[in-house]
C-alpha positions as a printed Julia matrix, in Angstrom:
89×3 Matrix{Float64}:
  0.0    0.0     0.0
  2.79   2.4     0.91
  4.58   1.69   -2.39
  1.39   2.45   -4.29
  1.15   5.85   -2.58
  4.75   6.67   -3.44
  4.24   5.68   -7.08
  1.01   7.67   -7.3
  2.68  10.75   -5.81
  5.58  10.45   -8.24
  3.24  10.14  -11.21
  1.23  13.17  -10.12
  4.39  15.26   -9.65
  5.94  14.28  -13.0
  3.9   16.69  -15.19
  4.75  19.6   -12.91
  8.44  18.77  -13.08
  8.35  18.36  -16.85
  6.93  21.88  -17.34
  9.94  23.63  -15.82
 12.15  25.22  -18.48
 15.64  23.88  -19.0
 18.44  26.12  -17.74
 19.7   28.58  -20.34
 22.82  27.55  -22.21
 25.85  29.86  -22.19
 25.02  30.85  -25.79
 21.4   31.66  -24.86
 22.57  33.78  -21.91
 25.0   35.62  -24.18
 22.35  36.24  -26.85
 19.96  37.51  -24.18
 22.68  39.82  -22.84
 22.68  41.79  -26.11
 20.37  44.25  -24.37
 19.98  46.67  -27.28
 19.84  43.84  -29.87
 22.49  45.43  -32.1
 24.19  42.09  -32.79
 27.28  42.85  -30.75
 28.2   42.99  -27.08
 29.63  45.85  -25.1
 31.87  44.95  -22.2
 28.97  45.62  -19.81
 26.67  43.28  -21.76
 29.43  40.66  -21.93
 30.01  40.74  -18.18
 26.25  40.7   -17.5
 26.13  37.38  -19.4
 28.53  35.91  -16.85
 31.51  36.01  -19.2
 35.01  36.99  -18.14
 36.62  40.31  -18.99
 39.72  38.49  -20.22
 37.61  36.69  -22.83
 36.1   39.97  -23.99
 39.54  41.52  -24.36
 40.8   38.53  -26.35
 37.81  38.42  -28.66
 37.53  42.17  -29.36
 39.95  41.85  -32.28
 39.57  45.39  -33.6
 39.61  46.86  -30.07
 36.51  48.97  -30.71
 34.98  48.12  -27.33
 32.52  45.61  -28.74
 32.57  41.91  -29.57
 30.7   41.35  -32.82
 29.24  38.0   -33.82
 32.0   37.46  -36.44
 34.66  38.27  -33.81
 33.03  35.79  -31.43
 32.88  33.06  -34.08
 36.51  33.6   -35.17
 37.74  33.75  -31.59
 35.94  30.53  -30.7
 37.55  28.81  -33.69
 41.0   29.96  -32.57
 40.35  28.86  -28.99
 39.05  25.44  -30.1
 42.11  24.93  -32.3
 44.27  25.59  -29.25
 42.16  23.26  -27.09
 40.95  26.13  -24.93
 37.21  26.02  -25.64
 34.49  23.39  -25.9
 32.91  22.74  -29.31
 30.32  25.31  -30.37
 26.8   24.73  -29.12
């Protein structure tokens, strides 16, 4: 009887658990951090996404104070080639 109650409780809780959204990926957090949706990240936006300042400085190839999507993609390729970054999401 006790096992039946546990199973019933688990089955009733399962739909509620399944409705919770999955945690945001690092890429999703970064995309969401582009507050003004201009397709690039200022240092403030970058840091707000939980990224490190060192990464921003490395990726801002033209040193204009922004990391553009092409700079991000190229920087990730370089880092992956050096074994410093996980594969792209």
